[in-house]
A tleap script that builds the chain and sets N, CA, C and O, in Angstrom:
source leaprc.protein.ff14SB
mol = sequence {
  NMET GLU HIE ASN TRP GLN ARG LYS PHE SER
  ILE ASP GLU LYS PRO THR LEU GLU GLU MET
  LYS GLU PHE ALA ALA ASP THR TYR PHE GLU
  LYS LEU LEU ASP TYR LEU SER GLU LYS TYR
  GLN PRO LYS PHE SER ILE GLU TYR SER LYS
  GLU LYS GLY ALA PHE GLY GLY TRP HIE LEU
  LYS ALA LYS LYS TYR GLY GLY ASN PHE GLY
  THR ILE TYR LEU ARG ASP ASP CYS VAL ARG
  MET MET ILE VAL VAL SER GLU LEU PHE GLU
  GLU GLU LEU ALA GLU ASN ILE SER SER MET
  SER GLU GLN VAL GLN ASN THR PHE LYS GLU
  SER LYS PRO VAL MET GLY GLY TYR TRP PHE
  VAL VAL ASP ILE THR SER GLU LYS THR PHE
  ARG ASP ILE GLN TYR LEU ILE THR LEU ARG
  VAL ARG LYS LEU LYS THR CLYS
}
set mol.1.N position { 65.122 51.062 43.716 }
set mol.1.CA position { 65.386 49.733 43.171 }
set mol.1.C position { 64.823 48.678 44.121 }
set mol.1.O position { 64.958 48.797 45.338 }
set mol.2.N position { 64.205 47.670 43.572 }
set mol.2.CA position { 63.645 46.564 44.347 }
set mol.2.C position { 64.789 45.797 45.013 }
set mol.2.O position { 65.769 45.434 44.362 }
set mol.3.N position { 64.650 45.556 46.322 }
set mol.3.CA position { 65.714 44.871 47.055 }
set mol.3.C position { 65.394 43.413 47.355 }
set mol.3.O position { 66.160 42.737 48.042 }
set mol.4.N position { 64.266 42.927 46.845 }
set mol.4.CA position { 63.924 41.527 47.027 }
set mol.4.C position { 64.007 40.854 45.658 }
set mol.4.O position { 63.204 41.134 44.768 }
set mol.5.N position { 64.984 39.966 45.503 }
set mol.5.CA position { 65.236 39.346 44.201 }
set mol.5.C position { 64.013 38.614 43.664 }
set mol.5.O position { 63.714 38.708 42.474 }
set mol.6.N position { 63.315 37.900 44.505 }
set mol.6.CA position { 62.175 37.107 44.052 }
set mol.6.C position { 61.026 37.971 43.535 }
set mol.6.O position { 60.248 37.522 42.694 }
set mol.7.N position { 60.914 39.203 44.026 }
set mol.7.CA position { 59.857 40.102 43.538 }
set mol.7.C position { 60.326 40.978 42.377 }
set mol.7.O position { 59.506 41.535 41.648 }
set mol.8.N position { 61.615 41.097 42.207 }
set mol.8.CA position { 62.161 42.012 41.194 }
set mol.8.C position { 61.807 41.578 39.768 }
set mol.8.O position { 61.491 42.426 38.933 }
set mol.9.N position { 61.852 40.286 39.476 }
set mol.9.CA position { 61.580 39.774 38.135 }
set mol.9.C position { 60.496 38.704 38.193 }
set mol.9.O position { 60.633 37.700 38.892 }
set mol.10.N position { 59.436 38.930 37.463 }
set mol.10.CA position { 58.351 37.940 37.408 }
set mol.10.C position { 58.771 36.789 36.500 }
set mol.10.O position { 59.825 36.830 35.865 }
set mol.11.N position { 57.932 35.771 36.452 }
set mol.11.CA position { 58.205 34.612 35.602 }
set mol.11.C position { 58.325 35.016 34.129 }
set mol.11.O position { 59.003 34.341 33.353 }
set mol.12.N position { 57.675 36.103 33.750 }
set mol.12.CA position { 57.700 36.579 32.359 }
set mol.12.C position { 58.834 37.557 32.065 }
set mol.12.O position { 58.983 38.011 30.930 }
set mol.13.N position { 59.634 37.884 33.080 }
set mol.13.CA position { 60.713 38.861 32.913 }
set mol.13.C position { 62.055 38.235 33.271 }
set mol.13.O position { 62.584 38.472 34.357 }
set mol.14.N position { 62.593 37.454 32.381 }
set mol.14.CA position { 63.866 36.774 32.648 }
set mol.14.C position { 64.986 37.807 32.777 }
set mol.14.O position { 65.189 38.619 31.875 }
set mol.15.N position { 65.710 37.777 33.890 }
set mol.15.CA position { 66.826 38.718 34.052 }
set mol.15.C position { 68.026 38.305 33.209 }
set mol.15.O position { 68.162 37.145 32.819 }
set mol.16.N position { 68.875 39.257 32.943 }
set mol.16.CA position { 70.140 38.960 32.271 }
set mol.16.C position { 71.201 38.692 33.340 }
set mol.16.O position { 71.003 38.984 34.520 }
set mol.17.N position { 72.304 38.144 32.912 }
set mol.17.CA position { 73.414 37.939 33.842 }
set mol.17.C position { 73.890 39.283 34.386 }
set mol.17.O position { 74.254 39.382 35.558 }
set mol.18.N position { 73.889 40.304 33.554 }
set mol.18.CA position { 74.304 41.645 34.004 }
set mol.18.C position { 73.362 42.179 35.079 }
set mol.18.O position { 73.814 42.801 36.040 }
set mol.19.N position { 72.071 41.946 34.932 }
set mol.19.CA position { 71.110 42.387 35.949 }
set mol.19.C position { 71.307 41.619 37.252 }
set mol.19.O position { 71.134 42.169 38.340 }
set mol.20.N position { 71.663 40.370 37.135 }
set mol.20.CA position { 71.958 39.584 38.337 }
set mol.20.C position { 73.195 40.149 39.037 }
set mol.20.O position { 73.213 40.299 40.259 }
set mol.21.N position { 74.217 40.456 38.259 }
set mol.21.CA position { 75.443 41.031 38.835 }
set mol.21.C position { 75.156 42.364 39.510 }
set mol.21.O position { 75.672 42.640 40.593 }
set mol.22.N position { 74.342 43.180 38.877 }
set mol.22.CA position { 74.010 44.492 39.443 }
set mol.22.C position { 73.267 44.333 40.772 }
set mol.22.O position { 73.580 45.026 41.740 }
set mol.23.N position { 72.293 43.435 40.824 }
set mol.23.CA position { 71.534 43.207 42.050 }
set mol.23.C position { 72.449 42.714 43.173 }
set mol.23.O position { 72.313 43.130 44.323 }
set mol.24.N position { 73.366 41.837 42.831 }
set mol.24.CA position { 74.219 41.176 43.826 }
set mol.24.C position { 75.592 41.822 43.968 }
set mol.24.O position { 76.549 41.171 44.385 }
set mol.25.N position { 75.685 43.097 43.623 }
set mol.25.CA position { 76.977 43.779 43.581 }
set mol.25.C position { 77.747 43.738 44.899 }
set mol.25.O position { 78.978 43.728 44.885 }
set mol.26.N position { 77.065 43.716 46.011 }
set mol.26.CA position { 77.744 43.740 47.313 }
set mol.26.C position { 77.862 42.355 47.941 }
set mol.26.O position { 77.967 42.230 49.161 }
set mol.27.N position { 77.845 41.320 47.110 }
set mol.27.CA position { 77.944 39.950 47.606 }
set mol.27.C position { 79.125 39.240 46.934 }
set mol.27.O position { 79.916 39.868 46.229 }
set mol.28.N position { 79.231 37.952 47.155 }
set mol.28.CA position { 80.275 37.134 46.535 }
set mol.28.C position { 79.870 36.614 45.155 }
set mol.28.O position { 80.547 35.742 44.611 }
set mol.29.N position { 78.794 37.123 44.586 }
set mol.29.CA position { 78.276 36.600 43.326 }
set mol.29.C position { 79.308 36.662 42.199 }
set mol.29.O position { 79.606 35.640 41.581 }
set mol.30.N position { 79.855 37.843 41.925 }
set mol.30.CA position { 80.828 37.947 40.818 }
set mol.30.C position { 82.098 37.165 41.103 }
set mol.30.O position { 82.677 36.579 40.188 }
set mol.31.N position { 82.535 37.143 42.339 }
set mol.31.CA position { 83.730 36.371 42.692 }
set mol.31.C position { 83.475 34.883 42.426 }
set mol.31.O position { 84.357 34.177 41.938 }
set mol.32.N position { 82.275 34.416 42.746 }
set mol.32.CA position { 81.912 33.021 42.489 }
set mol.32.C position { 81.871 32.746 40.988 }
set mol.32.O position { 82.385 31.722 40.538 }
set mol.33.N position { 81.274 33.638 40.212 }
set mol.33.CA position { 81.230 33.465 38.757 }
set mol.33.C position { 82.634 33.455 38.167 }
set mol.33.O position { 82.946 32.634 37.305 }
set mol.34.N position { 83.475 34.365 38.632 }
set mol.34.CA position { 84.858 34.413 38.150 }
set mol.34.C position { 85.588 33.116 38.459 }
set mol.34.O position { 86.295 32.575 37.609 }
set mol.35.N position { 85.414 32.620 39.681 }
set mol.35.CA position { 86.056 31.362 40.071 }
set mol.35.C position { 85.599 30.213 39.166 }
set mol.35.O position { 86.422 29.476 38.623 }
set mol.36.N position { 84.291 30.069 39.011 }
set mol.36.CA position { 83.756 28.988 38.178 }
set mol.36.C position { 84.247 29.108 36.739 }
set mol.36.O position { 84.634 28.112 36.127 }
set mol.37.N position { 84.232 30.325 36.199 }
set mol.37.CA position { 84.642 30.542 34.804 }
set mol.37.C position { 86.113 30.220 34.589 }
set mol.37.O position { 86.476 29.563 33.613 }
set mol.38.N position { 86.956 30.685 35.500 }
set mol.38.CA position { 88.396 30.459 35.356 }
set mol.38.C position { 88.761 28.992 35.554 }
set mol.38.O position { 89.578 28.451 34.809 }
set mol.39.N position { 88.172 28.354 36.536 }
set mol.39.CA position { 88.557 26.984 36.888 }
set mol.39.C position { 87.883 25.920 36.007 }
set mol.39.O position { 88.509 24.917 35.665 }
set mol.40.N position { 86.590 26.136 35.631 }
set mol.40.CA position { 85.841 25.070 34.975 }
set mol.40.C position { 85.208 25.433 33.632 }
set mol.40.O position { 84.818 24.535 32.886 }
set mol.41.N position { 85.096 26.704 33.307 }
set mol.41.CA position { 84.450 27.158 32.065 }
set mol.41.C position { 83.079 26.497 31.848 }
set mol.41.O position { 82.843 25.895 30.800 }
set mol.42.N position { 82.173 26.607 32.840 }
set mol.42.CA position { 80.860 25.983 32.670 }
set mol.42.C position { 79.954 26.813 31.772 }
set mol.42.O position { 80.264 27.959 31.446 }
set mol.43.N position { 78.858 26.236 31.384 }
set mol.43.CA position { 77.800 26.969 30.702 }
set mol.43.C position { 76.848 27.435 31.802 }
set mol.43.O position { 76.386 26.631 32.611 }
set mol.44.N position { 76.558 28.732 31.828 }
set mol.44.CA position { 75.627 29.265 32.811 }
set mol.44.C position { 74.235 29.297 32.205 }
set mol.44.O position { 74.057 29.647 31.038 }
set mol.45.N position { 73.265 28.933 33.002 }
set mol.45.CA position { 71.884 28.881 32.555 }
set mol.45.C position { 70.996 29.580 33.589 }
set mol.45.O position { 70.963 29.186 34.754 }
set mol.46.N position { 70.277 30.622 33.151 }
set mol.46.CA position { 69.343 31.317 34.036 }
set mol.46.C position { 68.003 30.605 33.922 }
set mol.46.O position { 67.422 30.521 32.840 }
set mol.47.N position { 67.519 30.096 35.047 }
set mol.47.CA position { 66.307 29.286 35.047 }
set mol.47.C position { 65.344 29.788 36.114 }
set mol.47.O position { 65.730 30.489 37.050 }
set mol.48.N position { 64.090 29.411 35.949 }
set mol.48.CA position { 63.043 29.847 36.885 }
set mol.48.C position { 62.462 28.638 37.606 }
set mol.48.O position { 62.225 27.594 36.998 }
set mol.49.N position { 62.239 28.790 38.897 }
set mol.49.CA position { 61.596 27.753 39.695 }
set mol.49.C position { 60.311 28.319 40.292 }
set mol.49.O position { 60.305 29.410 40.861 }
set mol.50.N position { 59.229 27.566 40.154 }
set mol.50.CA position { 57.950 27.972 40.731 }
set mol.50.C position { 57.826 27.560 42.193 }
set mol.50.O position { 56.789 27.769 42.822 }
set mol.51.N position { 58.882 26.978 42.720 }
set mol.51.CA position { 58.868 26.535 44.113 }
set mol.51.C position { 58.604 27.726 45.031 }
set mol.51.O position { 59.062 28.838 44.767 }
set mol.52.N position { 57.876 27.487 46.090 }
set mol.52.CA position { 57.584 28.527 47.086 }
set mol.52.C position { 58.790 28.682 48.005 }
set mol.52.O position { 59.587 27.756 48.164 }
set mol.53.N position { 58.913 29.844 48.597 }
set mol.53.CA position { 59.947 30.069 49.600 }
set mol.53.C position { 61.289 30.465 49.015 }
set mol.53.O position { 61.365 31.053 47.936 }
set mol.54.N position { 62.337 30.137 49.736 }
set mol.54.CA position { 63.689 30.601 49.433 }
set mol.54.C position { 64.258 30.102 48.109 }
set mol.54.O position { 65.220 30.679 47.602 }
set mol.55.N position { 63.684 29.041 47.537 }
set mol.55.CA position { 64.247 28.478 46.322 }
set mol.55.C position { 63.410 28.774 45.084 }
set mol.55.O position { 63.638 28.190 44.025 }
set mol.56.N position { 62.451 29.670 45.212 }
set mol.56.CA position { 61.634 30.056 44.072 }
set mol.56.C position { 62.246 31.228 43.318 }
set mol.56.O position { 63.159 31.888 43.814 }
set mol.57.N position { 61.741 31.479 42.128 }
set mol.57.CA position { 62.195 32.604 41.324 }
set mol.57.C position { 63.373 32.252 40.425 }
set mol.57.O position { 63.700 31.083 40.216 }
set mol.58.N position { 63.996 33.297 39.903 }
set mol.58.CA position { 65.115 33.130 38.972 }
set mol.58.C position { 66.398 32.781 39.706 }
set mol.58.O position { 66.686 33.343 40.763 }
set mol.59.N position { 67.155 31.870 39.157 }
set mol.59.CA position { 68.437 31.457 39.717 }
set mol.59.C position { 69.383 31.085 38.573 }
set mol.59.O position { 68.986 31.058 37.408 }
set mol.60.N position { 70.615 30.805 38.916 }
set mol.60.CA position { 71.644 30.517 37.925 }
set mol.60.C position { 72.226 29.137 38.184 }
set mol.60.O position { 72.555 28.786 39.317 }
set mol.61.N position { 72.346 28.364 37.115 }
set mol.61.CA position { 72.979 27.051 37.219 }
set mol.61.C position { 74.268 27.060 36.414 }
set mol.61.O position { 74.342 27.665 35.344 }
set mol.62.N position { 75.276 26.385 36.937 }
set mol.62.CA position { 76.550 26.216 36.252 }
set mol.62.C position { 76.624 24.754 35.826 }
set mol.62.O position { 76.581 23.858 36.669 }
set mol.63.N position { 76.735 24.511 34.520 }
set mol.63.CA position { 76.669 23.146 34.003 }
set mol.63.C position { 77.898 22.789 33.165 }
set mol.63.O position { 78.420 23.596 32.396 }
set mol.64.N position { 78.328 21.559 33.348 }
set mol.64.CA position { 79.415 21.000 32.540 }
set mol.64.C position { 79.534 19.521 32.904 }
set mol.64.O position { 79.013 19.089 33.932 }
set mol.65.N position { 80.207 18.762 32.078 }
set mol.65.CA position { 80.410 17.325 32.310 }
set mol.65.C position { 79.071 16.588 32.413 }
set mol.65.O position { 78.966 15.588 33.123 }
set mol.66.N position { 78.067 17.072 31.717 }
set mol.66.CA position { 76.780 16.400 31.696 }
set mol.66.C position { 75.931 16.597 32.942 }
set mol.66.O position { 74.972 15.857 33.161 }
set mol.67.N position { 76.270 17.578 33.752 }
set mol.67.CA position { 75.488 17.798 34.967 }
set mol.67.C position { 75.599 19.212 35.486 }
set mol.67.O position { 76.271 20.063 34.903 }
set mol.68.N position { 74.931 19.439 36.584 }
set mol.68.CA position { 74.879 20.742 37.228 }
set mol.68.C position { 75.861 20.770 38.395 }
set mol.68.O position { 75.805 19.912 39.276 }
set mol.69.N position { 76.765 21.760 38.403 }
set mol.69.CA position { 77.697 21.911 39.540 }
set mol.69.C position { 76.927 22.275 40.796 }
set mol.69.O position { 77.185 21.765 41.886 }
set mol.70.N position { 75.970 23.180 40.603 }
set mol.70.CA position { 75.201 23.689 41.724 }
set mol.70.C position { 74.281 24.792 41.227 }
set mol.70.O position { 74.379 25.243 40.086 }
set mol.71.N position { 73.388 25.212 42.107 }
set mol.71.CA position { 72.440 26.257 41.771 }
set mol.71.C position { 72.736 27.464 42.641 }
set mol.71.O position { 72.905 27.350 43.855 }
set mol.72.N position { 72.796 28.627 41.998 }
set mol.72.CA position { 73.138 29.874 42.679 }
set mol.72.C position { 71.877 30.716 42.815 }
set mol.72.O position { 71.193 31.011 41.835 }
set mol.73.N position { 71.591 31.091 44.050 }
set mol.73.CA position { 70.412 31.899 44.361 }
set mol.73.C position { 70.862 33.264 44.865 }
set mol.73.O position { 71.833 33.369 45.614 }
set mol.74.N position { 70.154 34.301 44.453 }
set mol.74.CA position { 70.440 35.629 44.952 }
set mol.74.C position { 69.519 35.919 46.127 }
set mol.74.O position { 68.299 35.799 46.015 }
set mol.75.N position { 70.096 36.290 47.225 }
set mol.75.CA position { 69.353 36.691 48.416 }
set mol.75.C position { 69.483 38.205 48.540 }
set mol.75.O position { 70.261 38.831 47.821 }
set mol.76.N position { 68.728 38.773 49.441 }
set mol.76.CA position { 68.763 40.227 49.603 }
set mol.76.C position { 70.126 40.724 50.075 }
set mol.76.O position { 70.513 41.851 49.767 }
set mol.77.N position { 70.861 39.892 50.822 }
set mol.77.CA position { 72.123 40.358 51.396 }
set mol.77.C position { 73.305 39.428 51.127 }
set mol.77.O position { 74.406 39.658 51.628 }
set mol.78.N position { 73.076 38.382 50.338 }
set mol.78.CA position { 74.176 37.453 50.062 }
set mol.78.C position { 73.835 36.609 48.847 }
set mol.78.O position { 72.745 36.706 48.285 }
set mol.79.N position { 74.775 35.794 48.463 }
set mol.79.CA position { 74.537 34.803 47.414 }
set mol.79.C position { 74.548 33.437 48.103 }
set mol.79.O position { 75.342 33.188 49.010 }
set mol.80.N position { 73.658 32.569 47.655 }
set mol.80.CA position { 73.510 31.235 48.243 }
set mol.80.C position { 73.750 30.222 47.132 }
set mol.80.O position { 73.329 30.425 45.993 }
set mol.81.N position { 74.426 29.135 47.472 }
set mol.81.CA position { 74.631 28.089 46.487 }
set mol.81.C position { 74.238 26.750 47.077 }
set mol.81.O position { 74.572 26.426 48.217 }
set mol.82.N position { 73.522 25.980 46.276 }
set mol.82.CA position { 73.152 24.627 46.667 }
set mol.82.C position { 73.992 23.663 45.829 }
set mol.82.O position { 74.025 23.748 44.601 }
set mol.83.N position { 74.665 22.751 46.517 }
set mol.83.CA position { 75.531 21.772 45.856 }
set mol.83.C position { 75.228 20.404 46.448 }
set mol.83.O position { 75.114 20.251 47.664 }
set mol.84.N position { 75.102 19.420 45.579 }
set mol.84.CA position { 74.911 18.042 46.029 }
set mol.84.C position { 76.248 17.320 45.877 }
set mol.84.O position { 76.802 17.226 44.782 }
set mol.85.N position { 76.747 16.818 46.993 }
set mol.85.CA position { 78.014 16.092 47.002 }
set mol.85.C position { 77.706 14.611 47.206 }
set mol.85.O position { 77.028 14.237 48.163 }
set mol.86.N position { 78.200 13.783 46.313 }
set mol.86.CA position { 77.948 12.346 46.356 }
set mol.86.C position { 78.368 11.739 47.691 }
set mol.86.O position { 79.378 12.120 48.282 }
set mol.87.N position { 77.565 10.791 48.143 }
set mol.87.CA position { 77.908 10.076 49.368 }
set mol.87.C position { 79.191 9.262 49.195 }
set mol.87.O position { 79.746 8.779 50.181 }
set mol.88.N position { 79.666 9.104 47.965 }
set mol.88.CA position { 80.950 8.437 47.732 }
set mol.88.C position { 82.098 9.186 48.400 }
set mol.88.O position { 83.147 8.605 48.677 }
set mol.89.N position { 81.893 10.493 48.662 }
set mol.89.CA position { 82.930 11.326 49.281 }
set mol.89.C position { 82.688 11.534 50.773 }
set mol.89.O position { 83.278 12.431 51.376 }
set mol.90.N position { 81.832 10.720 51.366 }
set mol.90.CA position { 81.489 10.861 52.783 }
set mol.90.C position { 82.714 10.785 53.682 }
set mol.90.O position { 82.868 11.591 54.600 }
set mol.91.N position { 83.582 9.817 53.420 }
set mol.91.CA position { 84.782 9.660 54.252 }
set mol.91.C position { 85.698 10.882 54.121 }
set mol.91.O position { 86.213 11.383 55.121 }
set mol.92.N position { 85.897 11.355 52.903 }
set mol.92.CA position { 86.739 12.537 52.692 }
set mol.92.C position { 86.126 13.769 53.361 }
set mol.92.O position { 86.832 14.558 53.989 }
set mol.93.N position { 84.813 13.927 53.222 }
set mol.93.CA position { 84.137 15.042 53.890 }
set mol.93.C position { 84.332 14.957 55.396 }
set mol.93.O position { 84.633 15.960 56.044 }
set mol.94.N position { 84.161 13.770 55.952 }
set mol.94.CA position { 84.306 13.580 57.397 }
set mol.94.C position { 85.709 13.975 57.868 }
set mol.94.O position { 85.867 14.529 58.956 }
set mol.95.N position { 86.712 13.695 57.060 }
set mol.95.CA position { 88.090 14.044 57.421 }
set mol.95.C position { 88.330 15.547 57.395 }
set mol.95.O position { 89.158 16.050 58.154 }
set mol.96.N position { 87.619 16.276 56.532 }
set mol.96.CA position { 87.865 17.708 56.345 }
set mol.96.C position { 86.839 18.626 56.994 }
set mol.96.O position { 87.040 19.840 57.036 }
set mol.97.N position { 85.759 18.076 57.493 }
set mol.97.CA position { 84.634 18.893 57.934 }
set mol.97.C position { 84.971 19.823 59.102 }
set mol.97.O position { 84.398 20.907 59.202 }
set mol.98.N position { 85.872 19.429 59.972 }
set mol.98.CA position { 86.171 20.253 61.156 }
set mol.98.C position { 86.795 21.601 60.799 }
set mol.98.O position { 86.741 22.536 61.598 }
set mol.99.N position { 87.384 21.709 59.610 }
set mol.99.CA position { 88.001 22.976 59.211 }
set mol.99.C position { 87.036 23.876 58.436 }
set mol.99.O position { 87.401 24.974 58.016 }
set mol.100.N position { 85.807 23.403 58.252 }
set mol.100.CA position { 84.856 24.144 57.441 }
set mol.100.C position { 83.927 24.987 58.318 }
set mol.100.O position { 83.915 24.853 59.542 }
set mol.101.N position { 83.154 25.853 57.671 }
set mol.101.CA position { 82.257 26.753 58.389 }
set mol.101.C position { 81.190 25.983 59.153 }
set mol.101.O position { 80.898 24.827 58.847 }
set mol.102.N position { 80.627 26.629 60.132 }
set mol.102.CA position { 79.611 25.999 60.974 }
set mol.102.C position { 78.406 25.543 60.160 }
set mol.102.O position { 77.860 24.469 60.412 }
set mol.103.N position { 77.981 26.354 59.178 }
set mol.103.CA position { 76.803 25.944 58.406 }
set mol.103.C position { 77.078 24.688 57.581 }
set mol.103.O position { 76.183 23.856 57.429 }
set mol.104.N position { 78.269 24.528 57.052 }
set mol.104.CA position { 78.615 23.321 56.292 }
set mol.104.C position { 78.758 22.137 57.249 }
set mol.104.O position { 78.283 21.040 56.957 }
set mol.105.N position { 79.401 22.354 58.372 }
set mol.105.CA position { 79.532 21.283 59.375 }
set mol.105.C position { 78.162 20.787 59.820 }
set mol.105.O position { 77.934 19.580 59.905 }
set mol.106.N position { 77.251 21.712 60.104 }
set mol.106.CA position { 75.921 21.327 60.583 }
set mol.106.C position { 75.158 20.528 59.532 }
set mol.106.O position { 74.485 19.552 59.863 }
set mol.107.N position { 75.258 20.935 58.274 }
set mol.107.CA position { 74.576 20.190 57.216 }
set mol.107.C position { 75.086 18.756 57.174 }
set mol.107.O position { 74.300 17.814 57.087 }
set mol.108.N position { 76.390 18.597 57.235 }
set mol.108.CA position { 76.981 17.264 57.154 }
set mol.108.C position { 76.623 16.412 58.373 }
set mol.108.O position { 76.281 15.237 58.237 }
set mol.109.N position { 76.705 17.009 59.561 }
set mol.109.CA position { 76.466 16.256 60.792 }
set mol.109.C position { 74.995 15.927 61.010 }
set mol.109.O position { 74.668 14.877 61.563 }
set mol.110.N position { 74.102 16.824 60.578 }
set mol.110.CA position { 72.684 16.666 60.896 }
set mol.110.C position { 71.858 16.022 59.790 }
set mol.110.O position { 70.656 15.820 59.960 }
set mol.111.N position { 72.474 15.698 58.671 }
set mol.111.CA position { 71.688 15.117 57.584 }
set mol.111.C position { 72.257 13.775 57.157 }
set mol.111.O position { 73.409 13.437 57.429 }
set mol.112.N position { 71.418 13.041 56.493 }
set mol.112.CA position { 71.825 11.774 55.898 }
set mol.112.C position { 71.742 11.970 54.381 }
set mol.112.O position { 70.978 12.811 53.907 }
set mol.113.N position { 72.512 11.210 53.629 }
set mol.113.CA position { 72.441 11.362 52.167 }
set mol.113.C position { 71.020 11.127 51.644 }
set mol.113.O position { 70.337 10.192 52.061 }
set mol.114.N position { 70.600 11.983 50.738 }
set mol.114.CA position { 69.301 11.872 50.082 }
set mol.114.C position { 69.564 11.749 48.590 }
set mol.114.O position { 70.326 12.536 48.029 }
set mol.115.N position { 68.946 10.779 47.950 }
set mol.115.CA position { 69.138 10.545 46.513 }
set mol.115.C position { 70.624 10.477 46.156 }
set mol.115.O position { 71.051 11.016 45.135 }
set mol.116.N position { 71.403 9.811 47.007 }
set mol.116.CA position { 72.806 9.552 46.709 }
set mol.116.C position { 73.787 10.636 47.088 }
set mol.116.O position { 74.966 10.540 46.746 }
set mol.117.N position { 73.330 11.687 47.798 }
set mol.117.CA position { 74.268 12.738 48.132 }
set mol.117.C position { 73.842 13.613 49.297 }
set mol.117.O position { 72.704 13.565 49.764 }
set mol.118.N position { 74.791 14.408 49.746 }
set mol.118.CA position { 74.545 15.414 50.780 }
set mol.118.C position { 74.182 16.714 50.076 }
set mol.118.O position { 74.884 17.143 49.160 }
set mol.119.N position { 73.103 17.333 50.493 }
set mol.119.CA position { 72.613 18.560 49.888 }
set mol.119.C position { 73.057 19.735 50.752 }
set mol.119.O position { 72.486 19.998 51.810 }
set mol.120.N position { 74.073 20.429 50.287 }
set mol.120.CA position { 74.595 21.587 51.008 }
set mol.120.C position { 73.967 22.853 50.449 }
set mol.120.O position { 73.978 23.073 49.238 }
set mol.121.N position { 73.422 23.684 51.324 }
set mol.121.CA position { 72.918 24.998 50.949 }
set mol.121.C position { 73.734 25.987 51.776 }
set mol.121.O position { 73.592 26.063 52.996 }
set mol.122.N position { 74.595 26.749 51.087 }
set mol.122.CA position { 75.562 27.595 51.778 }
set mol.122.C position { 75.357 29.053 51.397 }
set mol.122.O position { 75.389 29.410 50.220 }
set mol.123.N position { 75.145 29.898 52.417 }
set mol.123.CA position { 75.130 31.339 52.215 }
set mol.123.C position { 76.583 31.792 52.210 }
set mol.123.O position { 77.288 31.647 53.209 }
set mol.124.N position { 77.022 32.333 51.102 }
set mol.124.CA position { 78.426 32.746 50.978 }
set mol.124.C position { 78.536 34.170 51.504 }
set mol.124.O position { 78.208 35.136 50.815 }
set mol.125.N position { 79.004 34.273 52.735 }
set mol.125.CA position { 79.067 35.567 53.415 }
set mol.125.C position { 80.461 35.921 53.915 }
set mol.125.O position { 80.660 36.977 54.514 }
set mol.126.N position { 81.422 35.040 53.671 }
set mol.126.CA position { 82.784 35.275 54.159 }
set mol.126.C position { 83.767 34.507 53.281 }
set mol.126.O position { 83.379 33.669 52.468 }
set mol.127.N position { 85.030 34.812 53.463 }
set mol.127.CA position { 86.060 34.071 52.732 }
set mol.127.C position { 86.036 32.595 53.119 }
set mol.127.O position { 86.297 31.727 52.287 }
set mol.128.N position { 85.725 32.316 54.370 }
set mol.128.CA position { 85.670 30.915 54.832 }
set mol.128.C position { 84.569 30.155 54.091 }
set mol.128.O position { 84.809 29.051 53.601 }
set mol.129.N position { 83.374 30.725 54.001 }
set mol.129.CA position { 82.309 30.016 53.295 }
set mol.129.C position { 82.586 29.964 51.800 }
set mol.129.O position { 82.165 29.025 51.123 }
set mol.130.N position { 83.289 30.965 51.278 }
set mol.130.CA position { 83.673 30.918 49.858 }
set mol.130.C position { 84.637 29.758 49.615 }
set mol.130.O position { 84.500 29.044 48.622 }
set mol.131.N position { 85.608 29.561 50.504 }
set mol.131.CA position { 86.536 28.423 50.381 }
set mol.131.C position { 85.794 27.092 50.527 }
set mol.131.O position { 86.108 26.121 49.839 }
set mol.132.N position { 84.811 27.055 51.428 }
set mol.132.CA position { 84.001 25.842 51.581 }
set mol.132.C position { 83.310 25.490 50.267 }
set mol.132.O position { 83.312 24.334 49.844 }
set mol.133.N position { 82.724 26.492 49.630 }
set mol.133.CA position { 82.026 26.286 48.352 }
set mol.133.C position { 83.003 25.757 47.304 }
set mol.133.O position { 82.672 24.839 46.554 }
set mol.134.N position { 84.193 26.327 47.252 }
set mol.134.CA position { 85.192 25.865 46.280 }
set mol.134.C position { 85.495 24.379 46.495 }
set mol.134.O position { 85.583 23.618 45.532 }
set mol.135.N position { 85.652 23.975 47.733 }
set mol.135.CA position { 85.941 22.574 48.048 }
set mol.135.C position { 84.763 21.687 47.648 }
set mol.135.O position { 84.960 20.646 47.021 }
set mol.136.N position { 83.549 22.085 48.003 }
set mol.136.CA position { 82.369 21.289 47.672 }
set mol.136.C position { 82.183 21.175 46.157 }
set mol.136.O position { 81.786 20.124 45.655 }
set mol.137.N position { 82.467 22.248 45.439 }
set mol.137.CA position { 82.394 22.215 43.973 }
set mol.137.C position { 83.408 21.219 43.424 }
set mol.137.O position { 83.105 20.472 42.493 }
set mol.138.N position { 84.611 21.204 43.995 }
set mol.138.CA position { 85.638 20.261 43.560 }
set mol.138.C position { 85.146 18.821 43.690 }
set mol.138.O position { 85.354 18.006 42.791 }
set mol.139.N position { 84.497 18.514 44.803 }
set mol.139.CA position { 83.956 17.164 44.997 }
set mol.139.C position { 82.848 16.877 43.995 }
set mol.139.O position { 82.784 15.783 43.434 }
set mol.140.N position { 81.980 17.846 43.767 }
set mol.140.CA position { 80.892 17.668 42.823 }
set mol.140.C position { 81.434 17.396 41.408 }
set mol.140.O position { 80.959 16.498 40.713 }
set mol.141.N position { 82.413 18.169 41.009 }
set mol.141.CA position { 82.993 18.017 39.663 }
set mol.141.C position { 83.675 16.659 39.535 }
set mol.141.O position { 83.585 16.026 38.483 }
set mol.142.N position { 84.351 16.202 40.579 }
set mol.142.CA position { 84.976 14.874 40.517 }
set mol.142.C position { 83.948 13.806 40.223 }
set mol.142.O position { 84.206 12.890 39.442 }
set mol.143.N position { 82.783 13.915 40.842 }
set mol.143.CA position { 81.711 12.939 40.598 }
set mol.143.C position { 81.181 13.060 39.168 }
set mol.143.O position { 80.985 12.051 38.489 }
set mol.144.N position { 80.950 14.292 38.711 }
set mol.144.CA position { 80.426 14.480 37.357 }
set mol.144.C position { 81.384 13.946 36.302 }
set mol.144.O position { 80.948 13.394 35.292 }
set mol.145.N position { 82.665 14.100 36.521 }
set mol.145.CA position { 83.658 13.633 35.555 }
set mol.145.C position { 83.708 12.119 35.452 }
set mol.145.O position { 84.190 11.592 34.449 }
set mol.146.N position { 83.223 11.401 36.464 }
set mol.146.CA position { 83.268 9.946 36.449 }
set mol.146.C position { 82.030 9.323 35.807 }
set mol.146.O position { 81.976 8.107 35.622 }
set mol.147.N position { 81.054 10.129 35.472 }
set mol.147.CA position { 79.815 9.589 34.848 }
set mol.147.C position { 80.103 8.977 33.509 }
set mol.147.O position { 79.191 8.480 32.848 }
savepdb mol mol.pdb
quit
């Protein structure tokens, strides 16, 4: 079985959600899908990006409230999620950031808002990063609901 997600399916071979689950069986992928489904009931959309590097290939978007919660990427050894959190929540993030994972802390401390938000790219590799993602999704959904 091909162990590189980006090479496994060409642009002409759209994977199914089941194939994504099978590839990512040893990651937080299904736990993340279960969380999103139970808490928010989003519409999942499998989409392709021609972008080079880590963000190219097939990925999954969770959509509701007229927007995208975040984009889920399958890596060889983990699941990665990109979430944009509005700069409107900067103060709240600053208050909570010290309890979050190092990768989330570094993104917040080392970046400035771009296009109105902080762009978090989190490799979900532990319960701590999974909890971080849940919190960031909560902030994202709060913004989407106010549109």
